[in-house]
N, C-alpha and C positions, 0 to 999 in steps of 0.2 A: 716360679712358675712351672705349671706342670705340663705334661705331654700333650693333654687336649689343648690347652691355651696355646702350645707352641704350633700343633696342626692347624687350628683356628687362624692363628697369624699368618701362616704359610698359605692357607686357603685364600684368605684376603688378599696376600700379596700377589698371588694369581690372579685374582680378580681385578686388582687395580693396574695389574700389568695388562690384562685383557682390554680394559677401557683405554689405557694410554694406547695400547698399538691400532685400537679402533680409531682414535681420536689422530693420530699422526696418519694412518691409512686415508682417513677422510680429507684431511689437507693436503697429502700428496696426490691424491685422486683429482681433487677439485684444481690443483696448480696444474698438473697434467693434461686435465682437459680444456681448461683454458688456454693453456699454451698451445696444444692439438688446434683447438678451434681459432686461435689467431693465426697460425700457420696456414691453415686449411681452407677455413671459414666453411668447412663441412660439419654440419650439425652432428650427423650420424656418427662420424669417425671421432667426434669429441666425446659423444655419449658413450661410445665404446670403449674409448681409454678411460672415462671415469669408472664405467661398470667393472671393467677389468682390474685396474688399479684397487679399487674399493673392494671388490669381491675377492682379491688374494690376500688383503689385510683382514677382512670379514673371516676367511677361511682360518687363518693363523690364531685369530682373537677366539675363534669356537674350539680350536683345539687346546687352547689355553684354558678356555673355561671347564673343558672336560676334565684337566687335571686339577683344577680348583676343585669341582665337584668329587673326584676321587679322594682327596687329602681331605676336604671337608666332611664327606659323609663316611667314608669307610676307617678312617683314622680317629674321628672324635666318637662315633656312636654306632660301631658295627652290628646294628641289629638286622632281623631279617628284612624286616619292612623299609629301614633305610637303604639296604642293598638293593631291595627291589625298586625303590624309587630312584636309585642310581642308575640301576640298569635301565628304565625308562628314560631317564633324561640323556644318557649316553647314546640311546637308540635315536631318540628325537634329534640329538645335536649331530649324529652321525649321518642320517638321512638328510639335514641341511646342509652337511659339508658335501655330501655327494651332489646335492641339487646345485649347490654353487658351483662347484666345480663342473659339472656338467653345463650349467648356463655360460661360463665364463671361456669354458675350451669350444663351446658349440656343438659338442657331440659326447656320446658315452663313450667312458674308458675303454671299453672293448673294442671299439669302432675307430679309435686312433691309430693312425700307422704309427709303426716303430721308424725312429730316425735313426739312420746308421750314423755311427760316430766317426 
């Protein structure tokens, strides 16, 4: 087994992990939303619970997919074109992560209050 084969296998393992995280986050989010709705009968509260729980899982999955791209692209075939494509993918996923976090928290990161410990 060559280094490229191992790097591809590791990249695939990261991708499978991200898929598992998404699936588990979705199930947890649905269960949480249904539980919240049953307790409160408030559709908006249940929808917020669904979005926050699934959004958190989605953020984690995006980070794992960035790691998969790093391993798959740079370790296997580090050409200038592949590194450029990787940079574009990371840029898009970073913007997606920022947007999701802002949506979940309801405010921009620089507008959040610092909570004293």
